[in-house]
N, C-alpha and C positions, 0 to 999 in steps of 0.2 A: 363746051361738054356736055356730055350724052346725061339724062338725067337716069340713076342708075340705083338699082333696089334689092338689097340681098334676102333672100327669102330663105330661114333655117330650118322653119317645120311644117310639116305637111298643113296646108290650109286648103280650103276649096278650089280649083281652079280658076274659078269664076273672079279672082284677086287678081291672077296675074292678066287673063283676059284683059278686063278694063284698064290696067296698068299700061297694057301694052298699046291698046287700042288709043290711047292716050299718051304716046312716047314716050313709056319707061321702057327701062331696059331691066328685064327682071330674071335674076341669078338663082336658080336655088342651088343651095349646098345645106344638106339635111345631116351631113357628117362633120359641120364645120363644130370644133371645139372652141372655148373662152379664148386659147394660146391664139388660133388662128383669127379670131373678132380682133385681136390685138393689132392684125396688121390689115384687116380686109375694113377697117373703119374708114382707112385713107382712100379705100376705092368705092365709095357707096356712099350714095347719097340719105338712105334709110335702110333700115332693118324690120324686119316683118319676122314673128316668133311668136310661141305661146308663150310657154314655161320651162322648158330642158335647160336657158342659158342663164344665168345673172346678166343684167347691165348695170354694173355697179358704177362707185365713185372713181375704182382703181383703173376702171377701162374708159371712161369719158372723160377724166382728165388728161388720157394721152391725145397725143396731138390727131383730129380725126377729119374726114368731111361730114358727117353725119349731120343730119338737119334734123331728123324726126328717126324716133322709134315706135312702131307699132304693133301695137298688141290686140290677137286675135282673141277677143272676148272680153272679161270685165276684170277681171283680177290682176292688179298691179305689182304685187308683193316681191316678184323678182326684177323689179324697177327701183332703182333707184329715181325717184322724181325728181327731187330737189338737186340731183347733182346733175342731172340733165340739164335743168332749168337754167343751172349756172353755165353750162357750157354750150349752150345754145341751141340745144336740143328740146324741141317739141315732142311729148307722151301722147301717143294715139289710142285709144280703143276704143273696142265695140261692143258695150253689153246692151246697145239696141237690139244686137241681133240675136241673143238668145233667152233675151228678157219676156218672152212670152212662153217661152217652152219653159223656163223655171217658174212661170206664176201658176202654169196649169200643173206643174209635179208636185209645185206646193202646195196647191189645194188638194190635187190628189191624195198624198200623203195626210190632211185632215181628215177628207173622208175615210182612209182608211181606216185612220186610227180611231174616229167616231164608231163606224160601224164593226170593227174588228174581223176587217175582211180575211186578214192574214189566220186566225187561231181560227177561224170556223172555217175556209179552205181545208186546213191541216185537219180538223175534225172531221169532215163531211169523207177525207181521205181515209181517216180510219176508222169509216164504218157507223159514227156516230151522228145521231141527229137533235142536236142540243141549240134550240131554238132558242130557249129562255136564257142561257147562257152568252147567247150572243144577241142580245137584244142592242141596237146602237144607241146613237145621239143623233138630232138634226143638227145642221151646219147651222141653220138660222135661229138657233138656240144658243149660242154662243156667241161671245167677245173677242173676234181677234184682235191681238196686239203685234203689229209691226215694228220689228226694230230695225230701223234705217230705211230713209223714203225715196232713194235712187230709182234706176230705173228698174231694178228686180222688184222692190217692195212695193213700187207702183203699179205696175204689172198685177202683183198679186191683188193689190187693192181694187182695181179694176175689174179683175175676174170675180172678186167675191160679191159686185155688187148688185149681181143678180141673183143671190142668195137669201138675201133679206136679214143678214145679219149683223151686228154690231163691228167696226171696225175703228180703231185707233190706232193711232202709231207716235213713236217717237224717232228723232233724229237731231243727234247732238250738235250736227253743225249747219241745221237748216232749223228755220222759224216761219213762220205764217205760211204754212204750206197746207193748211185745209183745203178741202175739195170735194167735190161731188163724192167723194169714194171715201176720205175718211177725217175722223176728227185727230187735229195735234194734241198731244199730251206730253205731260212730262214722263220720266221714267217711273217715276213712284208711282203715277197716278195711272200708266199703263198694268204696273204691278199689281196695284187696286182692283184692276176691275176684267183683264183678259183672261179667259181660260182656254185661250190656246193660243203658243206665241210662235212666230216664226221669224228670224232671224235674216239679215238684209245688210250685213254691213262689209266693209271691206276689212282684210286682214293688214294691222299693224301692229304696232309693239304695245300700244293702247288698247288694241281690241284683243290682244293675245290672252286666251281665258277669259275672255269677256261675260260666259256665264259660268260664272262657279260657286263654293257655296252660297257665298250671300246674297248671289243673283236670285238661287231658286226660292231659297227661304223670305225673298223678299215679296213673293206672290203671295197674295191674299188666298186665293182658291189655289185647290189643285188644277193641272193643267196639262195640256199636252203641250211639247215642244218641236218645233221643226227646225232645222238646220240644211239648207241650199247652199250655204257661204263658204265658212271654208273650215274645216278641222279644228286648228287651231283655237278657235275663237269659242271652244266647249272644252271644259275641264273635265274629262271623262269620269273619274273620280266622283267628283261631285254630282255629275246626272245618276250614276248607276246607283250612289249615297239617296239622290231625293226620289228615283223610282222605289229603293227600298223601303222610302219611308211613308211611301204614296202621295207625297209635295208632286210628284211628277207621274202622270197617268200612263204613260205613253209617249214615245220618242221615235222622229223618222230621222234618221242622220243619213244623207245624202254624201257628204265628207268626215273624213276622219284625220285625226292628226298625226294617225302613222302614214298616211301619203306618202311615198317619193316625191321629190323636190319636182321630178317630172309630171307628177300625177298618175303614173303608169306604174301600179303595183302599192305594195305595202311594205313598211318595214315591221321587223318581228317585235312583237310589245305580248305582253302577259294582258293587259287590259283587255287587248283586243279578244282574245277567249271569251271573257267575261259579256263583252259587249252580242258575242255571236249565240250565247246562250243564254239571255235572257228574252223572254217570249214578249218582253214588250218594248220592244225594241225592233223599228222595221230599219233595214241598211240597205245602201243603193250603192254601186261603186262611182260617185261622182258624176252622173248623166243627167244631172238637173234637167242642163241646158242642151243636153246632147242629144239633139233631134236630126231628123234628114234635112228639116226647113233651117232650122238654126245653124245648118254646116255651112247652107248656100248665105242666109242672111249676115254670118259673122264677118265671112268675107266680101260680100258685098259694098257692105258697111263700111269698112277697113277703106278698101278702096276709094270711095266717093269720098270722105274724109280728107283720103290722101291728097287727091287729088283737086279738091277744094282750097286747101290749104298751099299747096306747093306744086300746082300745076304751070311753073312760071316759064 
């Protein structure tokens, strides 16, 4: 029986090239619906996707031939990992593919916040020359708190090592991970010491609204807040309130809870209007890991993992 993989979303062609060169039949079906999948799982050994469709318990409990579900990227919130495991399906992702991009993007936002780049740019375009108002801070004077020390958090920490700043990290599910780049601490100690916080945790029911009013109130220092993970991990009203009180000096949000499930576009929400009007918030459209280089690496890493596990 031929090894067959169904690709239901656009990924870099290198994935198809690598798999084809190792004997896989690759079928692209970008218009595939959830209903279509219910039949197609009897015809393929694996599925490659991003975030357009859910791979849930109802689907994988059906009779199937699927041996793996491969997510191009890091977020697995659209895949029921437990249900897959219980049905003999391995879940594969490729966070290594865009970890460098996310690390650079997070640090760029730290520097932009500290140096007031966006208000400075706007003031000059308005024919103002306000030097004192845009006096910045140096990154090496800060203590950076990284929450979540997986591939993304590690990338941020490694890249920060050249700036000479203190870096601490907390991860609820890891221990003894202090290394040349970070000091492992509890969440309470991170809140005691950090002046910049960068969030790098997966989205789950446990981490929904992770950054809420109590989270921000728990910090000793006023802080800058960076989120390149998932929008639903931040309680937007709590963040706006923390900015209004000065507890959060500024924030950079690459992700929003108003994103559509496919991550393409936004759902209407009045809080979004408050975000875009707030001068202390930098917004970007979920592009931290969206570089020319990561586009290739996400697919090549994924293909190599598939071959390593399933090239029987």
